[in-house]
PAZAPA-4460 file (N, C-alpha, C; in steps of 0.05 Angstrom, whole numbers, plus 32768, in hexadecimal, padded with zeros to 4 digits):
% residues 128
    n_x    n_y    n_z   ca_x   ca_y   ca_z    c_x    c_y    c_z   seq   type   mol
   82C9   7D0B   7D20   82BB   7D23   7D24   82A1   7D24   7D13     1      X     A
   829E   7D11   7D00   8288   7D0B   7CF2   826F   7D03   7D07     2      X     A
   8278   7CF6   7D15   8263   7CE8   7D35   825C   7D01   7D42     3      X     A
   8270   7D0D   7D44   8269   7D26   7D5A   8251   7D3D   7D4A     4      X     A
   825F   7D44   7D2F   824F   7D50   7D22   822B   7D4E   7D1D     5      X     A
   822C   7D33   7D19   8213   7D26   7D12   81FD   7D21   7D37     6      X     A
   820F   7D20   7D48   8207   7D1D   7D5F   81F9   7D3E   7D69     7      X     A
   8212   7D51   7D62   8206   7D6D   7D5F   81EA   7D6F   7D53     8      X     A
   81EB   7D6C   7D3D   81D8   7D6E   7D25   81B5   7D6D   7D34     9      X     A
   81BA   7D52   7D4A   819E   7D4E   7D5A   8198   7D5F   7D70    10      X     A
   81AF   7D75   7D7F   81A9   7D7D   7D8A   8193   7D97   7D83    11      X     A
   817E   7DA6   7D8F   816F   7DB4   7D91   817D   7DCB   7D8D    12      X     A
   816D   7DE7   7D7B   8177   7DFE   7D79   8163   7E13   7D7E    13      X     A
   816A   7E28   7D89   815C   7E40   7D90   8154   7E50   7D70    14      X     A
   813B   7E60   7D7F   813A   7E73   7D5F   8157   7E80   7D5D    15      X     A
   815E   7E88   7D6F   8187   7E93   7D61   8194   7E86   7D53    16      X     A
   818B   7E68   7D55   819E   7E54   7D4B   81B1   7E4D   7D5F    17      X     A
   81B5   7E50   7D74   81C3   7E40   7D88   81B8   7E2A   7D8C    18      X     A
   81C5   7E19   7D9C   81C9   7E00   7DA0   81B5   7E04   7DC4    19      X     A
   81A2   7DEF   7DCE   819C   7DEB   7DE6   81A7   7DD9   7DF1    20      X     A
   81BF   7DD6   7E02   81C3   7DBF   7E10   81BB   7DB7   7E28    21      X     A
   81B2   7DA3   7E2C   81A5   7D92   7E46   81B8   7D94   7E51    22      X     A
   81AC   7D91   7E6C   81C7   7D92   7E84   81D5   7D7B   7E84    23      X     A
   81CC   7D69   7E84   81D7   7D43   7E86   81EB   7D46   7E6B    24      X     A
   81E9   7D55   7E50   8202   7D5A   7E3F   821A   7D6C   7E3F    25      X     A
   8208   7D83   7E50   821F   7D92   7E5D   8234   7D86   7E71    26      X     A
   8228   7D70   7E7F   8234   7D68   7E9C   8248   7D57   7E8D    27      X     A
   8239   7D46   7E79   8250   7D35   7E6E   826C   7D44   7E5A    28      X     A
   8266   7D53   7E4B   827E   7D66   7E3E   828F   7D74   7E50    29      X     A
   8287   7D7C   7E6A   8293   7D81   7E80   82A1   7D67   7E8D    30      X     A
   8299   7D4F   7E89   82A5   7D3A   7E95   82C2   7D31   7E88    31      X     A
   82B4   7D3A   7E6A   82D1   7D33   7E5B   82EC   7D42   7E5B    32      X     A
   82D9   7D5B   7E68   82FA   7D64   7E6B   8303   7D64   7E7F    33      X     A
   8305   7D4A   7E94   8308   7D3F   7EAA   8318   7D22   7E9D    34      X     A
   831F   7D20   7E85   8327   7D05   7E85   8348   7D09   7E88    35      X     A
   8354   7CFF   7E86   8373   7D05   7E83   837E   7D04   7E6C    36      X     A
   838C   7D1F   7E66   8390   7D22   7E52   837F   7D34   7E38    37      X     A
   8368   7D3D   7E44   8359   7D50   7E31   835F   7D65   7E3D    38      X     A
   8352   7D7B   7E2A   8350   7D97   7E34   833A   7D9F   7E2A    39      X     A
   8333   7DBB   7E42   8318   7DC5   7E3F   8316   7DCA   7E18    40      X     A
   832F   7DDB   7E0A   8331   7DDF   7DEE   8323   7DC6   7DD8    41      X     A
   832E   7DB9   7DE0   8332   7D9E   7DD2   8310   7D98   7DD4    42      X     A
   8301   7D93   7DEF   82E8   7D89   7DEE   82D6   7D99   7DE1    43      X     A
   82D6   7DB2   7DE8   82CE   7DCC   7DDF   82CD   7DC6   7DBD    44      X     A
   82DE   7DD1   7DA8   82E7   7DC0   7D8C   82D4   7DA9   7D8D    45      X     A
   82DA   7D92   7D93   82CA   7D7D   7D95   82AF   7D80   7D8C    46      X     A
   829B   7D8A   7D9E   8285   7D8F   7DA4   827B   7DAE   7D98    47      X     A
   8284   7DBC   7D82   8292   7DD9   7D7E   827D   7DE4   7D8F    48      X     A
   828A   7DEA   7DA9   8283   7E03   7DB5   82A0   7E12   7DBC    49      X     A
   82A6   7E27   7DC9   82AB   7E3E   7DCF   82B8   7E35   7DEC    50      X     A
   82DD   7E32   7DE6   82E0   7E24   7E05   82D7   7E34   7E25    51      X     A
   82D5   7E53   7E1C   82C2   7E60   7E39   82A5   7E59   7E44    52      X     A
   8298   7E49   7E2A   8285   7E36   7E29   8285   7E27   7E47    53      X     A
   829D   7E0F   7E3B   829F   7DFD   7E4D   82A5   7E02   7E64    54      X     A
   82B9   7E20   7E68   82C4   7E24   7E7F   82A9   7E28   7E93    55      X     A
   8299   7E36   7E8A   8280   7E3A   7E91   8272   7E28   7EA4    56      X     A
   826E   7E11   7E8F   8266   7DF5   7E96   826F   7DEE   7EB7    57      X     A
   828B   7DEF   7EA9   82A5   7DE9   7EC4   82A1   7DF0   7EDA    58      X     A
   8294   7E0A   7EDB   828F   7E1A   7EF1   8278   7E0D   7EFF    59      X     A
   8266   7E09   7EED   824A   7DFF   7EF1   8251   7DF0   7F09    60      X     A
   825A   7DD8   7EFE   8260   7DC0   7F04   826E   7DC4   7F22    61      X     A
   8283   7DD6   7F2C   8291   7DCF   7F47   827B   7DDC   7F57    62      X     A
   825D   7DEE   7F47   8256   7DFC   7F60   823B   7DE6   7F5E    63      X     A
   823E   7DD0   7F55   8228   7DC0   7F62   8217   7DC2   7F4B    64      X     A
   8217   7DCF   7F33   81FE   7DD5   7F27   81FA   7DBE   7F0F    65      X     A
   820A   7DAD   7F0E   8215   7D98   7EF9   8213   7D7A   7F08    66      X     A
   820F   7D6D   7F06   8213   7D4E   7F13   822A   7D46   7EF6    67      X     A
   823F   7D3E   7EF9   8252   7D34   7EE8   8254   7D13   7EE5    68      X     A
   824B   7D05   7ECF   824D   7CE5   7ECF   826B   7CE0   7ECB    69      X     A
   826C   7CC5   7EE0   8283   7CB4   7EDC   8295   7CAB   7EC3    70      X     A
   82A3   7CB7   7EB0   82A7   7CBA   7E98   82C8   7CA4   7E9E    71      X     A
   82CC   7C94   7E8D   82E7   7C84   7E91   8302   7C9A   7E8F    72      X     A
   8313   7C8D   7EA1   8329   7CA2   7E9B   8329   7CC0   7EA8    73      X     A
   830B   7CC8   7EB6   8311   7CD9   7EC3   8320   7CDF   7EE0    74      X     A
   8331   7CF8   7ED9   8343   7CFA   7EF3   8333   7D09   7F06    75      X     A
   8335   7D0A   7F21   832D   7D1E   7F37   833B   7D1F   7F55    76      X     A
   8344   7D3B   7F55   8353   7D40   7F66   834C   7D3F   7F81    77      X     A
   835F   7D2B   7F93   834B   7D27   7FAC   8351   7D4A   7FC0    78      X     A
   833A   7D45   7FDA   8334   7D5E   7FD8   833E   7D54   7FF9    79      X     A
   8349   7D6D   8005   8350   7D63   8029   8340   7D82   8035    80      X     A
   832E   7D73   8052   8324   7D88   805B   833B   7D91   8078    81      X     A
   8340   7DAE   8070   8350   7DB3   8091   833F   7DBE   80A8    82      X     A
   8346   7DB4   80BB   832F   7DC2   80D7   8336   7DDC   80D5    83      X     A
   831F   7DE3   80D5   8314   7DFF   80E1   8327   7E11   80F7    84      X     A
   832E   7E2E   80EE   833E   7E3D   80FD   8331   7E3B   8116    85      X     A
   833A   7E39   8133   8329   7E4C   8148   831D   7E5B   8148    86      X     A
   830F   7E61   814A   82FF   7E81   814E   8310   7E91   8163    87      X     A
   8314   7EAD   8161   831F   7EBA   8173   8307   7EC1   818B    88      X     A
   8318   7EC7   81A1   8303   7EC6   81B6   82F6   7EE6   81B6    89      X     A
   82E0   7EEB   81BD   82D8   7F08   81B9   82E3   7F16   81C6    90      X     A
   82E3   7F32   81C3   82F5   7F4C   81CD   82E1   7F4D   81E3    91      X     A
   82E9   7F5D   81F9   82D0   7F6A   820F   82CC   7F87   820A    92      X     A
   82B7   7F84   8212   82A1   7F98   820B   82AB   7FB4   8216    93      X     A
   82AD   7FCD   8206   82B2   7FE0   8218   82A4   7FF6   8211    94      X     A
   82A4   800D   821B   828F   8019   8229   8291   802B   820B    95      X     A
   8274   8035   820A   826C   8041   81E7   827B   8052   81E9    96      X     A
   828A   8064   81FA   829C   8079   81F5   82B5   807D   81F1    97      X     A
   82C0   8069   81EC   82DA   8060   81E8   82DF   8054   81D1    98      X     A
   82F2   8058   81C0   82F7   8048   81AA   8318   8034   81B5    99      X     A
   8316   8020   81A7   832C   8012   81AF   8339   800B   818F   100      X     A
   835A   8012   8191   8363   8008   8179   8374   7FF9   817A   101      X     A
   836F   7FE1   816A   8385   7FC6   8183   8397   7FBD   8167   102      X     A
   83B5   7FB1   8174   83C2   7FAB   815A   83D2   7F9D   816D   103      X     A
   83D4   7F79   8166   83D9   7F6F   8172   83DF   7F69   8198   104      X     A
   83F4   7F68   81A9   83E6   7F6E   81C9   83E6   7F98   81CF   105      X     A
   83EB   7FAA   81BB   83E4   7FC2   81B8   83C1   7FCC   81C0   106      X     A
   83BD   7FD7   81D0   83A1   7FE7   81CB   83A4   8002   81DC   107      X     A
   8394   8012   81BF   839D   802A   81C9   837B   8032   81D6   108      X     A
   837A   803C   81E0   8353   8047   81E3   835A   806E   81EC   109      X     A
   8344   8070   81DC   8344   8085   81D6   8325   808C   81D7   110      X     A
   8320   80A1   81DA   8304   80B0   81E0   82F2   80B3   81C7   111      X     A
   82DE   80AC   81C2   82CC   80A5   81B0   82CE   80C0   81A0   112      X     A
   82D4   80D8   81AB   82CF   80F2   819D   82E8   80F4   818B   113      X     A
   82FF   80E2   8189   8315   80E3   817F   8312   80F4   815E   114      X     A
   831D   80FB   8153   8317   8109   8141   8322   80F0   812C   115      X     A
   8319   80EC   810F   8323   80D4   80FB   833C   80D4   80FD   116      X     A
   8340   80F1   80F3   8360   80FA   80E4   8372   80EC   8102   117      X     A
   8370   80EF   8116   8381   80E0   8127   8386   80C2   8133   118      X     A
   836A   80C1   812B   8362   8098   812C   8379   8097   8112   119      X     A
   8370   809E   80FB   8382   8093   80E5   83A3   809A   80E6   120      X     A
   83A8   80A9   80F6   83CA   80AD   8102   83D8   8096   8110   121      X     A
   83C2   8088   8124   83C7   8078   8133   83C5   8062   8129   122      X     A
   83B6   8058   8115   83B5   8042   8108   83CE   803F   80F5   123      X     A
   83D0   805B   80EF   83EE   8055   80D8   8401   804D   80EC   124      X     A
   8404   805C   8101   841B   8050   8111   841D   803C   811C   125      X     A
   8404   802C   811C   8409   8013   8131   840C   8003   8110   126      X     A
   840A   8004   8100   840D   7FF7   80E6   8427   7FF1   80E1   127      X     A
   8431   8007   80E8   8455   8003   80DF   8466   7FF5   80EF   128      X     A
***
C-alpha cells in the first residue's frame, strides 16, 4: 500500500483537492478489475477511490471511451454474434379512410371515423 500511496502522491490535484486521472491511468485501473480474483472494491481501495468511480470508468471502457492495456491475468468473456432476425414483410397500403387493427392472422378494418373508445374496446378484445 505504501508504493501505491507514493504513486498517488505524484498525481496532480485540482483546486478542490480532487486528483486528475489521465485516461491511460483510468484504463490501467479498469484493466486491473478484469484480472481473475480482483474485485472493483479491492482495486478502488488500492487507489484510494470510491468503487462507483471505478464502475463509471468500466462503463466508459465498454463504450469504447477507454482503451485498456493487456495486463497479465486479464480474463475476457468470449463474444458470440447472432445473425439478425429477418425483417418483417411490409404491410399492404390501405386507403387513408380506414383503420386496420391487426392481431396475428385477424384483421379488423374500421372506418377512420371510428371513435377512439370503440378502437380501445376492439384492441382489448383482441388482446384476450
